[in-house]
Every structure is written in C-alpha cells, then in structure tokens.
N, C-alpha and C positions, 0 to 999 in steps of 0.2 A: 909180676913182682908183688910179693906179699910184704907189707910193711906192718909191724906191730903197732897197735893202737897207741901205746904209751910213747912210742917214738914219733908218731905223727902228731900227737898232742904237744910234745915238747917242741917240735919244729915249728908248728903253727903258733904256739905261745911265744917262742923266741922271736919269730918274725913279727908278730903283733906288737910286742914290746919294743922292738927295734924300729919299726916303721911308724907306729902310731904314737909312741912315747907317752903312755899314760903315767900319771904319778905313781910312785912306789906304794903309797898308802892304799890307792885304789886296787892295785894288783893284790896286795896282802888281804884286803877286805873281801874281795871276790874269792880268793882261794880259801880263806877261813870260812866264809859263808857257805861255799859249796861243800866243804868238809862237814860242817855242822848240819846242813840240811840233809846230807846223805845218811846221817845217823839219827835222823829225827822221825817223827810220826808222819811227816810229809813225804818221805822217801817212796812208799808204795804208790801214793797218789801221783807223784811225778813220774814214776816208772811206767804206770799205766797210761798216763797222758802222752808220754813219748812214744810208746809202742802202739 
C-alpha cells in the first residue's frame, strides 16, 4: 500500500493535535518556523544533516 507523504503528515499531525492537545499558538509557531527555515540559508545544512 503506497501512501502519499502529504497524507501521512496530515494524519500524524491531526492525531498529534487530537491526542497531545498542544496550544494553538505552539502549532502555528512550529508551522511558521518550519516554513521560514525551509526558505532560508539553513535549508541546505538541514537537508544534508537529515540525509
């Protein structure tokens, strides 16, 4: 069974928010921070560290 990555991330994110119940501001800060880091000079460094 092949599941697209975006679908798996949505399901894991939804379950995490439902079960752990983090504050909404924390979810927004993490999403915004990830978006900003992905478009920064740190993106290649993080990419090589993950691979």
